[in-house]
C-alpha positions as CSV (number, residue, x, y, z in Angstrom):
1,M,-10.4,3.5,-19.2
2,V,-9.2,2.4,-15.7
3,S,-8.4,-1.2,-15.0
4,V,-9.0,-2.0,-11.4
5,I,-6.9,-5.0,-10.3
6,L,-7.8,-7.0,-7.2
7,I,-6.2,-10.0,-5.7
8,N,-8.3,-12.6,-3.8
9,Y,-6.8,-15.2,-1.6
10,N,-9.4,-16.9,0.7
11,T,-11.2,-13.6,1.4
12,F,-14.4,-14.1,-0.5
13,G,-16.5,-12.0,1.9
14,L,-14.1,-9.0,1.9
15,T,-13.4,-9.2,-1.8
16,S,-17.2,-9.3,-2.5
17,A,-17.7,-6.2,-0.3
18,C,-14.9,-4.4,-2.2
19,L,-16.4,-5.3,-5.6
20,R,-19.9,-4.2,-4.5
21,S,-18.5,-0.8,-3.5
22,I,-16.6,-0.4,-6.8
23,Y,-19.7,-1.0,-8.9
24,A,-21.9,1.1,-6.6
25,Q,-19.6,4.2,-6.3
26,T,-17.8,4.5,-9.7
27,K,-19.8,6.7,-12.0
28,D,-17.7,9.2,-13.9
29,V,-15.0,7.1,-15.5
30,G,-15.0,4.0,-17.7
31,F,-13.6,1.0,-15.9
32,E,-13.1,-2.7,-15.8
33,V,-12.4,-5.0,-12.9
34,V,-9.7,-7.7,-13.2
35,L,-9.9,-10.1,-10.3
36,V,-7.0,-12.5,-9.8
37,D,-7.6,-15.5,-7.6
38,N,-4.4,-16.6,-6.0
39,A,-5.3,-20.4,-5.8
40,S,-7.9,-19.9,-3.1
41,I,-9.4,-23.0,-1.4
42,E,-12.0,-21.2,0.7
43,R,-14.6,-21.6,-2.1
44,D,-14.9,-21.7,-5.8
45,P,-13.7,-18.4,-7.3
46,A,-16.4,-18.8,-10.0
47,D,-18.9,-17.8,-7.3
48,F,-17.8,-14.2,-7.8
49,L,-19.4,-14.3,-11.2
50,I,-22.8,-15.0,-9.8
51,E,-23.1,-11.5,-8.3
52,F,-20.4,-9.8,-10.5
53,P,-20.7,-11.2,-14.1
54,A,-18.8,-8.3,-15.5
55,V,-15.6,-9.1,-13.6
56,K,-12.7,-10.5,-15.6
57,L,-11.8,-13.5,-13.4
58,I,-8.2,-14.8,-13.7
59,R,-7.4,-18.0,-11.8
60,S,-3.8,-18.7,-10.8
61,D,-2.9,-22.3,-10.1
62,K,-0.6,-21.2,-7.3
63,N,-0.4,-18.3,-4.8
64,L,1.8,-15.7,-6.6
65,G,1.7,-13.2,-3.7
66,F,0.8,-9.6,-4.0
67,A,3.3,-8.5,-6.7
68,G,3.0,-11.7,-8.7
69,G,-0.8,-11.6,-8.6
70,N,-0.9,-8.0,-9.7
71,N,1.5,-8.7,-12.6
72,L,-0.8,-11.5,-13.7
73,G,-3.7,-9.1,-13.6
74,L,-1.8,-6.5,-15.6
75,Q,-1.4,-9.0,-18.4
76,H,-5.1,-9.1,-18.8
77,A,-5.9,-5.4,-18.1
78,R,-6.9,-3.3,-21.1
79,G,-6.9,0.2,-19.4
80,E,-4.4,2.9,-20.1
81,Y,-4.7,3.7,-16.4
82,L,-4.4,1.1,-13.7
83,L,-5.5,0.9,-10.0
84,L,-4.1,-1.7,-7.7
85,L,-6.7,-2.0,-5.0
86,N,-6.6,-4.2,-2.0
87,S,-9.5,-6.6,-1.6
88,D,-10.0,-5.5,2.0
89,T,-10.9,-2.0,1.0
90,E,-14.3,-0.4,0.4
91,L,-15.2,2.8,-1.5
92,T,-17.6,5.2,0.1
93,E,-17.5,7.7,-2.8
94,D,-16.4,7.8,-6.4
95,S,-12.7,7.6,-5.4
96,I,-11.6,6.0,-8.7
97,S,-13.0,8.9,-10.8
98,L,-11.6,11.5,-8.5
99,A,-8.2,9.9,-8.6
100,Y,-8.3,9.7,-12.4
101,L,-9.2,13.4,-12.6
102,E,-6.5,14.5,-10.2
103,F,-4.0,12.4,-12.1
104,Q,-4.7,14.5,-15.2
105,K,-4.0,17.7,-13.3
106,Q,-0.7,16.7,-11.8
107,P,2.4,16.6,-14.0
108,N,5.0,13.9,-13.9
109,I,3.3,11.5,-11.5
110,G,4.5,7.9,-10.9
111,F,2.0,6.7,-8.3
112,L,-1.0,8.4,-6.8
113,G,-2.4,7.2,-3.5
114,C,-5.4,8.4,-1.5
115,R,-6.5,9.0,2.1
116,M,-7.5,5.8,4.0
117,T,-9.2,5.2,7.3
118,Y,-9.9,2.1,9.4
119,P,-13.6,1.1,9.7
120,D,-13.8,3.1,13.0
121,G,-12.7,6.3,11.2
122,R,-9.1,6.4,12.4
123,I,-6.6,7.7,9.9
124,Q,-4.1,5.2,8.3
125,Y,-0.6,6.4,7.6
126,T,-0.7,6.4,3.8
127,A,1.9,9.0,2.8
128,R,5.4,8.1,4.0
129,R,9.0,9.0,4.0
130,F,11.7,6.5,3.2
131,R,13.5,5.1,6.2
132,S,16.8,6.7,6.9
133,I,19.1,7.3,9.9
134,R,17.8,10.9,10.1
135,W,14.2,9.8,10.1
136,E,14.7,7.1,12.7
137,L,16.6,9.4,15.0
138,L,13.9,12.2,14.7
139,D,11.2,9.6,15.3
140,L,13.1,8.3,18.4
141,F,13.6,11.8,19.7
142,R,10.3,13.0,18.4
143,F,10.2,16.1,20.6
144,I,12.7,17.6,18.1
145,P,10.4,17.6,15.0
146,L,7.3,18.3,17.2
147,A,9.1,21.4,18.6
148,H,9.1,22.9,15.1
149,G,5.3,22.9,14.9
150,Y,2.8,20.8,13.0
151,E,3.3,22.2,9.6
152,A,7.1,21.8,9.5
153,S,7.1,18.4,11.3
154,S,4.3,16.9,9.3
155,R,6.0,17.7,6.0
156,E,9.4,16.6,7.2
157,M,8.2,13.3,8.8
158,L,4.8,12.4,7.2
159,G,3.4,9.0,8.4
160,K,2.0,9.3,11.9
161,Y,3.1,12.9,12.2
162,F,0.8,13.9,9.3
163,K,-3.0,14.3,9.6
164,H,-3.4,13.4,5.9
165,D,-5.5,16.5,5.4
166,L,-3.4,18.0,2.5
167,S,-2.4,16.7,-0.9
168,L,1.4,16.6,-1.4
169,D,4.4,14.7,-2.7
170,C,5.8,12.0,-0.6
171,D,8.4,9.2,-0.9
172,W,6.1,6.3,-0.9
173,L,2.4,5.3,-0.6
174,N,0.4,2.6,1.0
175,G,-0.1,-0.1,-1.7
176,A,-3.8,-0.7,-0.8
177,F,-4.7,2.0,-3.4
178,L,-2.0,2.7,-6.1
179,F,-3.2,4.5,-9.2
180,F,-0.8,4.9,-12.1
181,E,-0.5,5.1,-15.9
182,R,0.4,2.0,-17.8
183,R,3.5,3.7,-19.4
184,L,5.1,3.8,-15.9
185,L,5.8,0.1,-16.3
186,S,8.3,0.9,-19.0
187,H,10.6,2.3,-16.3
188,F,10.5,-0.9,-14.3
189,P,12.7,-4.0,-14.8
190,D,11.3,-6.2,-17.5
191,G,8.4,-3.8,-18.0
192,K,6.5,-5.1,-15.0
193,L,6.1,-4.6,-11.3
194,D,9.2,-5.7,-9.4
195,D,8.2,-9.0,-7.8
196,R,11.3,-9.8,-5.7
197,F,9.1,-9.6,-2.6
198,F,6.3,-12.2,-2.3
199,M,4.4,-9.8,0.1
200,Y,5.0,-6.7,2.1
201,A,7.1,-3.6,1.3
202,E,6.5,-3.9,-2.5
203,D,4.8,-0.5,-2.4
204,Q,8.0,1.0,-1.0
205,L,10.2,-0.7,-3.6
206,W,7.9,0.4,-6.5
207,C,7.7,4.0,-5.3
208,E,11.5,4.1,-5.0
209,Q,11.8,2.9,-8.6
210,A,9.3,5.5,-9.7
211,R,11.3,8.2,-8.0
212,E,14.5,6.9,-9.5
213,S,12.9,7.4,-12.9
214,G,12.3,11.1,-12.1
215,L,8.6,10.8,-11.3
216,R,6.6,12.0,-8.3
217,N,4.7,9.9,-5.8
218,Y,1.6,11.9,-4.9
219,F,-0.8,11.7,-1.9
220,F,-4.3,12.8,-2.8
221,A,-6.2,13.9,0.3
222,D,-9.5,14.8,-1.3
223,T,-11.0,11.3,-1.4
224,T,-11.1,8.6,1.3
225,I,-11.5,4.9,1.2
226,V,-12.0,2.5,4.1
227,H,-9.2,-0.1,4.5
228,V,-10.0,-2.9,6.9
229,N,-6.4,-4.0,7.1
230,S,-7.5,-7.5,8.1
231,G,-4.0,-8.8,8.6
232,S,-3.8,-7.1,11.9
233,S,-6.4,-9.4,13.6
234,S,-3.8,-11.5,15.4
235,V,-0.8,-10.3,17.5
236,R,1.2,-13.3,16.5
237,R,0.5,-12.6,12.8
238,Q,1.3,-9.0,13.3
239,L,4.7,-9.9,14.7
240,Q,5.4,-12.4,11.9
241,N,4.5,-9.8,9.3
242,R,6.7,-7.2,11.0
243,Q,9.6,-9.6,10.7
244,V,9.1,-10.0,7.0
245,M,8.6,-6.3,6.6
246,F,11.8,-5.6,8.6
247,R,13.9,-7.8,6.3
248,H,12.4,-6.2,3.2
249,E,12.8,-2.7,4.5
250,L,16.5,-3.5,5.2
251,A,16.8,-4.8,1.6
252,I,15.4,-1.5,0.3
253,V,17.8,0.6,2.4
254,R,20.7,-1.6,1.3
255,R,19.6,-1.1,-2.3
256,R,19.5,2.7,-1.9
257,K,22.5,3.2,0.3
258,G,24.7,0.1,-0.4
259,V,26.5,-2.0,2.2
260,G,28.8,0.2,4.3
261,L,29.0,2.2,7.5
262,Y,25.7,4.0,6.8
263,Y,23.9,0.7,6.4
264,G,25.5,-0.8,9.4
265,L,24.4,2.1,11.6
266,F,20.9,2.0,10.2
267,V,20.6,-1.7,10.9
268,L,21.6,-1.1,14.6
269,L,19.2,1.8,15.0
270,F,16.2,0.3,13.1
271,G,16.8,-3.1,14.7
272,F,16.7,-1.7,18.2
273,K,13.5,0.2,17.5
274,E,11.8,-2.8,16.0
275,Y,12.8,-5.2,18.7
276,T,11.6,-2.7,21.4
277,R,8.3,-2.1,19.6
278,N,7.5,-5.7,19.1
279,A,8.5,-6.6,22.7
280,I,6.1,-3.9,24.0
281,K,3.3,-5.1,21.7
282,W,3.7,-8.7,22.9
283,T,3.9,-7.6,26.6
284,V,0.8,-5.5,26.3
285,Y,-1.1,-8.3,24.6
286,Q,-0.1,-10.8,27.3
287,L,-1.0,-8.5,30.1
288,T,-4.2,-7.0,28.8
289,G,-5.3,-9.1,25.8
290,R,-5.4,-5.8,23.8
291,L,-3.8,-5.5,20.4
292,I,-1.8,-2.3,19.7
293,R,-0.9,-1.3,16.2
């Protein structure tokens, strides 16, 4: 059985749409839904049970964040297989069953993620490489990887360089859809998902820990979900989130590389790119009122 774990925090409409899609689309695998409400005040979480009486509703008396909320859900999940699914996603096909079947075929998997699009059909960058000086330099001087042709550059860089049209191993996956086997948790500190980050970059950290355990992180291109990614609705919020993400990504690189010359050079390079990117985003918004991702 697959336990699908969702976190709700003041997103009743989005979460209800996600739940509706799970029950409508999932046909070929047994599943349960564990819904953790992170102390929402928008409306009574019990309202979910009116339309979805089969949901296992877990109420937290405080906002535990993404990692903490999922760990609470895991305590109540019964499945051998687990899916962390963002509440702002919608299934348009039987993606859970397809992910389950693919997981059986692939040896030595830590996390499996799938293809995602925005509601307008644009691809989201689900399969990624870990940040490094090499990656940042190639991204800054992107004519270099692009000169090697799509096949070589896409596999080298992933992310925005990759059309997400091929199943392959990657360094880390977008946490909006993370499928894994329960026994993976035995490789993690204290037998649970690392919750040192309240929100943002947990997916990178968990995928790094899976790889450290000798497991693969696998992008599965043969099923697609819609990810609203509602956090991008405000440019101010985008920039605030990027600041948090920046600190967490630096912490992950520091964890992987230690504090030394490499880390210092990475901070300078990555900091320059982030500052420039955010300045451009803010300037475009001020001049045109248009949000750029």
